[in-house]
N, C-alpha and C positions, 0 to 999 in steps of 0.2 A: 504494500500500500504506500502510495506516495504521501509526502507531507501535506500536499494540497487536499488529497482525498481524506486524510486523517482529520484535517481542520474542518472540512465541509461536513463530515459525519458528526464531529463533535459539536459544531454550531447548530446542526439540525436538532440534536438532542437538547442543547441549551434552550433552543426555541420551544421545544415541546414542554420542557419542565416549567419554563417561565410562563408560557401561555396557559398551561394547565393551572398554575397558581392563580393567575389573573382571572381566568374564567370561573374557577371555583369560588372566588370571592364575589365576582360579578353575579353569579347565579346562586349566591348563598341562600336566598329564599325561594329558589326555583329548583332546577335540576340537581344541584348539589345536595340539597336537603331531601329531595324526593327519593333518592336511592336509600337513604337511611330510614326515612319514614316507611317506605315499602318493605323494609326488612323488620319493621316493628319497633324502631327506635322513635319514641314519641316525645321524649323530653326535649323541649325547644332549646334549652341551654346546652344540653349534651350534644345535640345535633350541630348547633352553631360551633361549639368547641371542637368537635371532631372535624368539621369541614375546615375551619380556620387553621387547626393544627396541621391537617393534611396540606393545605395551601402553603403554610409556612415551610413545611418540609420540602415541598416541590420547589418553592422559591430558593431555599438554601441549596438544594441540589443543583438547580439551574445555575446559580451564581458560582457554586464550586466547580461545576463542569466548565464554566467560562473562565474563571480566574485561577483555578488550580487543577489543570488537567493532568492528573497523575493517576497511576494505577489504583491507588487506594480510593480515589474519588470515583473512578469508574466502577469499582467493585462495590462501594457503598451505594451508589445509584442503582446498581443491579440488585443488590440485596433489598433495598427499600421497594423497588419496583416489583420484585417477586412477592414481597410481603403484602403490598397493597393489592396485587392481583389475587393473592390467596384470600385476603379479607373480602374483597369485592365478590369473589366466587362464592364464598360462604353466605354473604348477604343476599346476593342475587345471581344465581348461576345462569339465569337467562341472558345475562350480559354477553355471554360467549356466543349467543345466537343473534345478537343485534347486527343489523346489516352494515352499520358504520364501524363496527369492530372496536368498541371501547376496551375490550380485553384482548382480542386477538392481535391488535397492534403491538401488544407488549412482547410478543414472541420475536419479531424482527428487532425490536428495541433491545431485547435481552442479548440477541446475537451481536448487535452493533456494540453494545457496552462490553461484551466479552472480547470482541476483536480489538477494541480500543485499549482495553486493559492489558492485552497480550502483545500489542504492537507499539513500539516506540514511535513518537511523532516524527 
C-alpha cells in the first residue's frame, strides 16, 4: 500500500467517526434514541447519556485517527467498533438486514482498520 492510499483510507475513517459523532448528537431525539427505545430502554436520561457517551467516543476516535495515526489507535478503533457492533446486534439484530447497512458496513471498516494497523504509513 502506498503512503497516499494509506492516508486516503485513514481520512475516510476519520470522516466516518466524526460524522457519526455529529449525526448522533444531531439526531439525539430522533434516530439515535429510537434504537435504544426499540430495545426497551425507556429512561430518557439513560438514553441521552448513552447516545452522548457513544458520540463522545466516536469523536475521540475520529480525532485520534486524524492526529495520532499509530497502530494502537487503529486497534483501539477496531476494538470499540467491534464492541459497538456487538451491542447494536444485541439491541436490534434486524440492523444486519437494513438495506443501508448500519452494521454490515462495519465489516469492511474492520478490514481497513486491521490493514492500517499492520501497514506502516
